[in-house]
C-alpha positions in Angstrom: 158.5 330.6 71.3 157.2 332.9 71.2 153.9 338.4 69.6 150.5 339.6 69.6 147.8 342.1 69.5 146.1 343.0 72.6 146.3 339.2 72.8 149.9 339.9 73.5 149.1 340.0 77.2 146.6 337.1 77.5 147.7 334.1 79.6 147.2 331.6 76.8 149.4 333.4 74.3 152.1 334.1 77.0 152.3 330.3 77.5 152.4 329.7 73.8 155.4 331.9 73.6 157.3 329.8 76.1 156.3 326.7 74.0 157.5 328.4 70.8 160.8 329.1 72.4 161.3 325.4 72.9 161.4 325.4 69.4 164.9 325.8 69.0 165.8 323.1 67.0 168.6 324.2 68.8 166.1 323.4 69.9 163.9 321.6 67.6 162.6 319.7 64.9 164.2 322.6 63.5 162.4 325.7 62.3 159.5 326.2 61.9 158.4 323.7 64.6 157.4 324.5 68.1 157.4 320.8 68.9 161.1 319.8 69.5 162.8 316.8 68.0 165.2 314.2 69.5 168.3 315.8 67.8 170.9 318.4 68.7 173.5 320.4 66.8 176.5 318.4 65.7 179.4 318.2 68.1 181.7 321.2 67.7 179.2 323.2 65.7 176.7 326.0 66.1 173.5 327.0 64.4 171.2 330.0 64.2 167.4 329.9 64.0 165.7 333.3 63.4 162.1 334.2 62.5 159.5 336.9 62.2 155.9 336.3 63.3 153.2 338.7 62.3 149.7 339.0 63.8 147.0 341.5 62.7 148.1 344.0 65.4 151.6 343.0 66.4 154.9 341.6 65.2 157.7 339.7 66.8 161.3 338.8 66.0 163.4 336.0 67.5 167.0 334.9 67.1 168.1 331.7 68.9 171.7 330.6 68.3 172.7 327.2 69.7 176.0 325.4 70.1 177.2 321.9 71.0 180.6 322.6 72.6 181.5 319.0 72.6 179.8 315.7 73.6 176.1 315.5 74.2 175.0 318.9 75.5 173.5 321.7 73.4 173.3 325.2 74.7 170.8 327.8 73.4 171.0 331.4 74.3 169.0 334.1 72.5 165.9 336.1 72.7 163.2 338.0 71.0 161.3 341.3 70.7 157.6 342.0 70.2 155.6 345.1 69.5 151.9 345.4 69.9 150.2 348.3 68.1 150.3 351.4 70.3 152.4 349.6 73.0 156.2 349.9 73.8 158.6 347.2 72.6 159.0 344.2 74.9 162.1 341.9 75.1 162.5 338.4 76.3 165.6 336.2 76.7 165.9 332.4 76.5 168.5 330.0 78.0 168.1 326.3 77.3 170.1 323.1 77.8 169.3 319.9 75.8 170.8 316.4 75.7 169.9 313.2 73.8 169.3 310.0 75.7 168.8 307.8 72.7 169.8 309.1 69.3 167.3 309.1 66.5 168.2 306.7 63.7 166.6 306.1 60.3 163.5 304.0 60.6 163.9 304.0 64.4 163.2 306.3 67.3 165.0 308.4 69.8 164.4 310.7 72.8 166.1 313.4 74.9 165.6 315.9 77.7 165.6 319.7 77.7 165.3 322.4 80.4 165.4 326.1 80.3 164.1 329.5 81.3 162.4 332.4 79.5 162.9 335.7 81.2 161.3 339.1 80.7 163.7 341.6 82.2 161.4 344.6 82.2 159.1 345.6 85.0 156.0 345.8 82.8 154.8 342.2 82.1 155.4 341.1 78.5 154.5 338.0 76.5 156.2 335.6 78.9 154.8 336.9 82.2 158.1 338.0 83.7 159.6 334.6 83.4 158.9 330.9 82.9 161.0 327.8 83.8 160.3 324.6 81.9 161.5 321.0 81.3 160.3 318.6 78.6 161.1 315.3 76.9 161.2 315.2 73.0 160.5 311.9 71.3 161.0 311.4 67.5 160.3 308.5 65.1 161.5 308.0 61.5 159.6 306.2 58.8 160.2 305.3 55.1 163.9 306.1 55.3 163.4 309.5 57.0 160.8 310.6 54.4 158.3 310.9 57.3 159.2 312.1 60.8 156.9 312.4 63.8 157.7 314.3 67.0 156.1 314.2 70.4 156.8 316.5 73.4 155.6 316.1 77.0 156.7 318.6 79.6 156.1 321.0 82.5 156.2 324.8 82.7 156.2 327.1 85.7 154.5 330.4 85.2 156.3 332.8 87.6 153.8 335.7 87.4 150.8 333.5 88.3 152.7 330.9 90.3 150.9 328.3 88.1 152.2 325.0 86.9 151.2 323.9 83.4 151.5 320.5 81.6 152.8 321.1 78.1 152.6 319.0 75.0 153.3 319.1 71.3 152.7 316.7 68.3 154.2 317.4 64.9 155.0 315.7 61.6 157.2 316.5 58.6 157.0 315.0 55.1 159.9 315.3 52.6 158.5 315.5 49.1 162.0 316.0 47.8 165.5 316.1 49.3 165.2 319.9 49.6 161.5 320.5 50.3 159.3 319.4 53.2 155.7 319.9 54.4 155.2 320.5 58.1 152.3 320.5 60.5 151.8 320.4 64.2 149.6 321.1 67.2 150.8 322.1 70.7 149.5 323.6 73.9 149.1 323.0 77.6 146.4 321.8 80.1 145.1 325.3 80.8 144.0 326.6 77.4 142.8 325.6 73.9 145.6 324.2 71.7 147.4 325.9 68.8 148.2 324.6 65.4 150.4 325.7 62.5 151.3 324.3 59.0 153.6 325.2 56.2 156.8 324.3 54.5 160.6 324.5 54.6 163.1 324.5 51.8 166.9 324.1 51.8 168.4 326.9 49.7 171.8 325.4 50.3 171.6 321.7 51.2 172.1 321.0 54.9 173.3 324.6 55.4 170.7 327.3 54.8 167.0 326.8 55.2 164.0 329.0 54.7 160.5 328.3 56.0 156.9 329.7 56.1 153.9 328.8 58.2 150.5 330.0 59.2 148.7 329.2 62.4 146.0 330.0 65.0 144.6 329.0 68.3 142.0 326.3 67.8 138.6 327.9 68.0 140.3 331.2 68.8 139.6 334.7 67.8 140.8 335.6 64.2 143.3 338.0 65.9 145.2 334.9 67.1 146.1 334.0 63.5 149.8 334.5 62.5 152.1 334.2 59.6 155.7 333.3 60.2 158.8 333.5 58.0 162.1 332.1 59.3 165.5 330.8 58.5 168.0 328.3 59.9 171.7 328.4 59.3 173.8 325.4 60.1 177.5 325.9 59.2 180.1 323.2 59.4 182.1 322.5 62.6 183.7 325.5 64.2 185.9 323.9 66.8 
């Protein structure tokens, strides 16, 4: 998911991008999480998650539409662009499939499976190292009648450029202080680099339809240049078909 300064081309941040893309509440615990949840878009409906992430020397923009064409399979197809100061624009594309094995219920738990690919079509390597393939299992638990939600991801990612396998993980929580406002926090990473963290809030401008969110984050113990601010939206219209 995914973006950066000269850090844009460091292995750790490239991997974090792939993780950020899992974010799709199409893929996710919905924006602004990187850690996914055990939920998918409602049957016969689509949603759009889009966000801007800003670093001290770079900016990125992502748009990830997702649809459930019927049944228990959600398809996400989208992409993003990033520009590092003094460097050409880079573009990535994302394709992901997600299904739920056990639905998440109030005061219960659920889990699912997701798999996808992040592809960088240009010759010059960008934030996703020419392409990554990944698979992961999202687990979610509900507490206090959905006031508290916790999410855990465990997965695998194949870095095409380095021919390296990575074990990926994510742990996030969200607390609803009102029906329209939630606080969010998470940490995520892989077995090859220091983890990342982010925290912030989300608010429903139109209940269950249009959401705005804001987060700030950084790599744990990382250079200040790895800090980011993110502003995003999530639009979930009613059933389309």
